[in-house]
C-alpha positions as CSV (number, residue, x, y, z in Angstrom):
1,M,-57.8,-42.4,28.0
2,T,-59.3,-40.4,25.1
3,A,-61.4,-41.2,22.1
4,K,-60.8,-39.6,18.7
5,Q,-63.8,-38.2,16.8
6,F,-64.2,-37.0,13.2
7,I,-66.7,-34.1,13.2
8,V,-68.1,-31.8,10.5
9,A,-69.5,-28.2,10.6
10,R,-73.3,-28.5,10.5
11,D,-73.7,-25.4,8.4
12,N,-70.8,-26.1,6.0
13,L,-70.1,-29.8,5.4
14,Q,-66.9,-29.0,3.6
15,Q,-65.3,-28.1,7.0
16,S,-64.2,-31.0,9.2
17,R,-61.7,-31.8,11.9
18,F,-60.7,-34.3,14.5
19,V,-61.2,-33.8,18.2
20,D,-60.1,-35.8,21.3
21,V,-62.8,-36.6,24.0
22,A,-62.0,-38.0,27.4
23,I,-63.3,-41.5,28.2
24,P,-64.2,-42.4,31.8
25,E,-62.4,-45.3,33.5
26,T,-64.3,-48.6,33.7
27,R,-65.2,-48.1,37.3
28,E,-66.7,-44.7,36.4
29,L,-69.1,-46.2,33.8
30,L,-72.8,-46.2,34.8
31,T,-74.4,-49.6,35.6
32,D,-75.3,-51.5,32.4
33,S,-73.0,-49.3,30.3
34,L,-70.6,-50.6,27.7
35,L,-67.4,-49.1,26.4
36,I,-67.0,-50.1,22.8
37,K,-63.9,-49.8,20.6
38,V,-65.2,-48.9,17.1
39,D,-63.4,-51.3,14.8
40,R,-64.4,-50.5,11.2
41,F,-67.3,-48.8,9.5
42,A,-68.8,-48.3,6.0
43,F,-68.9,-44.8,4.4
44,T,-71.1,-44.2,1.4
45,A,-73.2,-41.4,-0.2
46,N,-76.0,-42.4,2.1
47,N,-74.0,-41.0,5.0
48,I,-73.9,-37.6,3.3
49,T,-77.7,-37.8,3.3
50,Y,-77.6,-38.4,7.0
51,A,-75.5,-35.2,7.4
52,M,-77.7,-33.1,5.1
53,L,-80.8,-34.2,7.0
54,G,-79.1,-34.2,10.4
55,D,-81.3,-31.5,11.9
56,Q,-84.5,-32.5,10.2
57,L,-84.4,-36.2,11.1
58,K,-82.4,-35.8,14.3
59,Y,-79.3,-37.7,13.2
60,W,-77.1,-35.1,14.9
61,S,-78.6,-36.0,18.3
62,L,-77.3,-39.6,18.2
63,F,-73.7,-38.8,18.9
64,P,-73.2,-35.4,20.5
65,A,-70.4,-33.2,19.2
66,P,-69.1,-29.7,20.1
67,N,-71.5,-26.8,19.4
68,G,-72.0,-26.1,15.7
69,F,-70.5,-29.5,14.7
70,G,-71.9,-33.0,14.2
71,N,-70.7,-36.5,14.1
72,I,-72.1,-38.4,11.1
73,P,-73.6,-41.8,12.0
74,V,-72.1,-44.8,10.2
75,W,-72.9,-48.5,10.1
76,G,-70.1,-50.8,11.3
77,F,-68.6,-53.0,13.9
78,G,-67.3,-52.5,17.4
79,D,-65.9,-54.6,20.2
80,V,-66.8,-54.3,23.9
81,I,-63.7,-53.5,25.9
82,A,-65.3,-52.6,29.2
83,S,-68.7,-53.9,30.3
84,R,-70.9,-53.0,33.3
85,H,-73.7,-55.2,32.1
86,P,-73.9,-58.7,33.6
87,D,-75.0,-60.3,30.3
88,I,-72.5,-58.7,28.0
89,P,-68.9,-59.9,28.4
90,N,-65.8,-58.0,27.3
91,G,-64.9,-59.0,23.7
92,E,-68.5,-59.1,22.6
93,R,-68.7,-58.0,18.9
94,L,-71.6,-55.7,17.9
95,F,-72.9,-54.5,14.5
96,G,-74.9,-51.3,14.4
97,Y,-74.9,-47.5,14.2
98,F,-71.7,-45.9,15.4
99,P,-70.1,-42.4,15.3
100,M,-67.1,-41.7,13.2
101,A,-64.8,-42.2,16.2
102,T,-62.6,-44.7,18.0
103,H,-64.9,-45.4,20.9
104,L,-68.6,-45.2,22.0
105,I,-70.3,-45.6,25.3
106,I,-73.8,-47.0,25.3
107,E,-76.4,-47.9,27.9
108,A,-77.3,-51.5,27.2
109,A,-81.0,-52.4,27.5
110,D,-83.3,-55.1,26.3
111,V,-80.4,-57.5,26.1
112,S,-81.1,-60.8,24.3
113,K,-79.1,-63.6,22.7
114,R,-79.4,-61.7,19.4
115,G,-78.8,-58.1,20.4
116,L,-79.5,-55.1,22.5
117,R,-80.4,-51.4,22.3
118,D,-78.8,-48.2,23.5
119,A,-81.2,-46.7,26.1
120,A,-79.3,-43.4,26.4
121,A,-81.8,-40.5,26.7
122,H,-80.4,-38.4,23.9
123,R,-80.9,-41.3,21.4
124,Q,-84.6,-41.9,22.0
125,G,-86.0,-39.4,19.5
126,V,-85.2,-41.4,16.4
127,S,-86.4,-44.7,14.9
128,P,-85.6,-47.7,17.1
129,V,-83.6,-49.3,14.3
130,Y,-80.8,-46.7,14.8
131,N,-80.4,-47.7,18.5
132,A,-80.3,-51.5,17.9
133,Y,-77.1,-53.5,18.0
134,T,-76.7,-57.1,16.8
135,R,-74.4,-59.5,18.6
136,V,-72.4,-61.0,15.7
137,G,-69.5,-62.8,17.3
138,G,-69.1,-66.1,15.6
139,D,-71.6,-65.4,12.9
140,A,-70.0,-66.1,9.5
141,A,-72.5,-63.8,7.8
142,F,-70.8,-60.9,9.6
143,A,-67.2,-62.0,9.3
144,G,-64.5,-60.8,6.8
145,R,-65.7,-59.5,3.5
146,A,-69.2,-60.9,4.1
147,G,-69.4,-58.6,7.1
148,D,-68.1,-55.7,5.1
149,Y,-70.9,-56.1,2.6
150,Q,-73.4,-56.2,5.4
151,A,-72.1,-52.9,6.7
152,L,-71.9,-51.3,3.3
153,L,-75.1,-52.5,1.8
154,R,-77.5,-54.1,4.2
155,P,-78.9,-50.8,5.6
156,L,-79.0,-49.3,2.1
157,F,-80.6,-52.5,0.7
158,M,-83.2,-52.4,3.5
159,L,-84.2,-49.0,2.2
160,S,-84.3,-50.4,-1.4
161,F,-86.4,-53.3,-0.1
162,L,-88.9,-50.9,1.7
163,V,-89.3,-48.6,-1.3
164,D,-89.9,-51.6,-3.6
165,D,-92.5,-53.0,-1.1
166,F,-94.2,-49.6,-0.9
167,L,-94.4,-49.2,-4.7
168,A,-95.7,-52.7,-5.2
169,E,-98.2,-52.3,-2.3
170,N,-99.6,-49.3,-4.1
171,A,-99.6,-51.0,-7.5
172,F,-96.9,-48.5,-8.6
173,F,-99.6,-45.8,-8.6
174,G,-100.6,-47.1,-12.1
175,A,-97.1,-46.5,-13.5
176,R,-95.7,-48.8,-16.2
177,S,-92.1,-47.7,-15.6
178,V,-90.0,-46.6,-12.7
179,M,-87.2,-44.1,-13.1
180,L,-84.3,-44.0,-10.6
181,S,-82.0,-41.1,-10.4
182,S,-78.4,-41.6,-9.3
183,A,-78.7,-45.0,-10.8
184,S,-75.1,-46.0,-10.0
185,S,-75.7,-45.5,-6.3
186,K,-75.9,-48.6,-4.1
187,T,-79.5,-47.8,-2.9
188,A,-80.6,-47.3,-6.5
189,F,-79.1,-50.5,-7.9
190,G,-80.5,-52.5,-5.0
191,L,-83.9,-51.2,-5.8
192,A,-83.4,-51.7,-9.5
193,H,-82.4,-55.3,-8.8
194,L,-85.6,-56.0,-6.8
195,L,-87.8,-54.3,-9.5
196,H,-86.0,-56.1,-12.3
197,T,-86.2,-59.5,-10.8
198,Q,-89.6,-59.4,-9.0
199,R,-91.8,-56.8,-10.6
200,K,-92.2,-57.7,-14.3
201,P,-93.5,-56.1,-16.5
202,I,-92.5,-52.8,-14.7
203,R,-89.7,-51.3,-16.8
204,V,-86.8,-50.0,-14.8
205,I,-85.0,-46.9,-16.1
206,G,-81.7,-45.7,-14.7
207,L,-80.9,-42.0,-14.9
208,T,-77.2,-41.3,-14.4
209,S,-74.3,-39.1,-15.6
210,R,-72.6,-39.9,-18.9
211,A,-69.5,-40.8,-17.0
212,N,-71.3,-43.5,-15.0
213,A,-73.5,-44.8,-17.9
214,D,-71.4,-47.8,-18.9
215,Y,-71.1,-49.0,-15.3
216,V,-74.8,-48.7,-14.8
217,R,-75.5,-50.7,-18.0
218,S,-73.0,-53.4,-16.8
219,L,-75.1,-54.1,-13.7
220,G,-77.7,-55.8,-15.8
221,C,-80.6,-54.7,-13.6
222,Y,-81.9,-51.7,-15.7
223,D,-84.0,-52.1,-18.8
224,D,-82.8,-48.7,-20.0
225,V,-80.0,-46.3,-19.0
226,V,-80.4,-42.6,-19.9
227,A,-77.9,-39.8,-19.3
228,Y,-79.2,-36.8,-17.4
229,D,-78.8,-34.5,-20.4
230,E,-81.0,-36.9,-22.5
231,V,-84.1,-37.2,-20.2
232,S,-86.1,-35.2,-22.7
233,S,-85.9,-38.2,-25.0
234,L,-87.9,-40.4,-22.5
235,A,-91.2,-41.5,-23.9
236,T,-94.2,-39.9,-22.2
237,D,-96.9,-42.2,-23.7
238,H,-97.5,-44.1,-20.5
239,P,-97.7,-43.4,-16.7
240,A,-94.3,-43.3,-15.0
241,A,-93.0,-43.2,-11.4
242,Y,-89.9,-41.4,-10.3
243,V,-87.7,-42.3,-7.3
244,D,-85.3,-39.5,-6.5
245,M,-82.1,-40.9,-4.9
246,A,-79.9,-37.7,-5.0
247,G,-82.2,-34.7,-4.4
248,N,-81.3,-32.9,-7.7
249,G,-84.1,-30.3,-7.8
250,E,-83.3,-29.2,-11.3
251,L,-83.6,-32.8,-12.6
252,R,-86.8,-33.4,-10.6
253,A,-88.4,-30.2,-12.1
254,H,-87.3,-31.2,-15.6
255,L,-88.9,-34.7,-15.3
256,H,-92.1,-33.3,-13.8
257,R,-92.5,-30.8,-16.7
258,H,-91.5,-33.4,-19.3
259,F,-94.1,-36.0,-18.1
260,G,-96.7,-33.7,-16.7
261,D,-99.8,-35.6,-15.4
262,R,-98.2,-38.9,-16.6
263,L,-95.8,-38.7,-13.7
264,V,-98.0,-40.5,-11.2
265,Y,-95.5,-40.8,-8.3
266,S,-92.5,-38.7,-7.3
267,G,-90.7,-40.0,-4.2
268,R,-87.7,-38.5,-2.6
269,V,-85.3,-40.9,-0.9
270,G,-81.9,-39.4,-0.8
271,L,-80.2,-36.0,-0.6
272,T,-76.6,-35.9,-1.8
273,H,-77.0,-33.3,-4.5
274,Q,-76.5,-29.7,-3.3
275,D,-78.2,-27.0,-5.3
276,A,-80.4,-23.9,-4.8
277,T,-83.5,-25.2,-6.4
278,D,-86.8,-24.1,-4.8
279,D,-88.3,-27.3,-3.5
280,N,-91.6,-25.5,-2.7
281,A,-92.2,-24.4,-6.3
282,P,-95.4,-26.1,-7.7
283,L,-94.7,-28.8,-10.4
284,P,-97.0,-30.6,-12.8
285,G,-97.7,-34.3,-12.0
286,A,-97.7,-36.0,-8.6
287,K,-96.5,-33.9,-5.7
288,P,-93.0,-34.9,-4.7
289,T,-93.1,-36.5,-1.3
290,W,-90.5,-37.9,1.1
291,F,-90.4,-41.6,1.6
292,F,-89.8,-42.3,5.3
293,A,-88.6,-45.9,5.8
294,P,-89.5,-46.2,9.5
295,D,-93.2,-45.6,8.6
296,Q,-93.1,-48.6,6.2
297,I,-91.3,-50.7,8.8
298,R,-93.9,-50.0,11.4
299,K,-96.7,-50.7,9.0
300,R,-95.3,-54.0,7.8
301,A,-94.3,-55.1,11.4
302,R,-98.0,-54.8,12.3
303,E,-99.2,-56.6,9.2
304,W,-96.6,-59.3,8.8
305,G,-96.1,-60.1,12.5
306,P,-93.0,-61.0,14.4
307,G,-90.1,-62.0,12.1
308,G,-92.1,-61.1,9.0
309,I,-89.8,-58.3,7.8
310,D,-86.7,-60.2,8.7
311,T,-87.8,-63.3,6.8
312,R,-88.7,-61.5,3.6
313,F,-85.7,-59.2,3.7
314,G,-83.4,-62.2,4.4
315,A,-84.6,-63.9,1.2
316,A,-84.1,-60.7,-0.8
317,W,-80.6,-60.2,0.6
318,A,-79.6,-63.8,-0.2
319,N,-80.7,-63.1,-3.8
320,L,-78.6,-60.0,-4.0
321,T,-75.3,-61.1,-2.4
322,P,-74.0,-63.3,-5.3
323,M,-73.9,-60.1,-7.5
324,L,-71.9,-58.0,-5.1
325,E,-68.3,-59.1,-5.9
326,R,-69.0,-58.4,-9.5
327,W,-70.6,-55.0,-8.9
328,I,-68.3,-53.5,-6.2
329,N,-64.6,-53.0,-5.6
330,L,-64.1,-52.8,-1.9
331,A,-61.2,-50.9,-0.4
332,D,-60.0,-50.4,3.2
333,G,-58.9,-47.1,4.7
334,R,-57.3,-46.6,8.1
335,G,-56.3,-43.5,10.0
336,E,-57.3,-39.8,10.1
337,A,-56.0,-38.9,6.6
338,A,-57.9,-41.8,5.0
339,V,-61.2,-41.0,6.8
340,Q,-61.0,-37.3,5.9
341,Q,-60.1,-38.0,2.3
342,I,-62.9,-40.5,1.7
343,Y,-65.4,-38.2,3.4
344,L,-64.5,-35.3,1.2
345,D,-64.4,-37.4,-1.9
346,T,-67.8,-38.7,-1.2
347,L,-69.2,-35.3,-0.3
348,N,-67.9,-33.8,-3.5
349,G,-68.9,-36.7,-5.8
350,R,-65.4,-38.0,-6.5
351,V,-66.0,-41.7,-5.6
352,K,-66.3,-44.0,-8.6
353,P,-69.6,-45.9,-8.7
354,D,-68.0,-49.3,-8.4
355,Q,-65.9,-48.3,-5.4
356,A,-66.9,-48.9,-1.8
357,H,-65.0,-48.0,1.4
358,M,-64.6,-49.6,4.8
359,L,-62.8,-47.2,7.2
360,S,-61.4,-47.1,10.7
361,L,-59.9,-44.5,13.1
362,A,-58.7,-47.3,15.4
363,E,-54.9,-47.7,15.7
């Protein structure tokens, strides 16, 4: 038996291919191991960020690939087809982090009624959230299209939730407005929704391309929408914060020079834009810093106690979900050609902002 994997060249993301990997027989699996058939997974611009930061944040270590290549992690669903763990039956459905592949073997540990984690040694150098799997069989919140929205947006919205919490905790660093680049992206409009509904009178400004401006305005969660080539028109008479969703160094430098010392926060969240800008060049205003979600999770877990994050995030998610059918057109893709095409379209910025994709390599 073999598993099919979609892998990309780590030094040139434009290069990709499919490889077959041998899968051991059930009797050859280690004790407590699970063989999972990957059913379907979401693919968004956030997965491109995983690839571009694969070495820096150890994403490439999660699902080993041939030398020089990497397997991009994705959020999705899988079904246990062979179990060597006494508390996990065949047929168990799991939600979590998977490779772009047809199968995955994990070493089940810390098994509870709600979930488990992969204890494989090569996966222990990352945040625990990336090794956790939720048992979702029979849970209506993870079934059908509701489940697709969970895979597509729940991990991204958790990032939106944490950035919103971080900014509010720091009183927005004195800013009266927050600018979000790549305003049409799912992480950006999740954050805009939170800011718009919960953080009045903070003004939420969406920065986007001219082609996406009408869509961004239609979302109704931005107070202003400004095209990238018009950012010089932004008023500089008050302190402003900037959340960089795409990693466009040229835009970041432009905003820093335009606002000067009135840019009181410059946070980097995503990295889907590829350019040759010198990220180390000094800029006026607040120093650009990476926002690292696991740090905020650990902080709030200590402060809010058991279940504190889940309770607050659950309430925010419930407030967001009624908007999703209006905001997103969800499409399914199956097979090698579909997976490779959506990957390249996403990498090269050819996916329309209102589109979202659930993919599968399973036959």
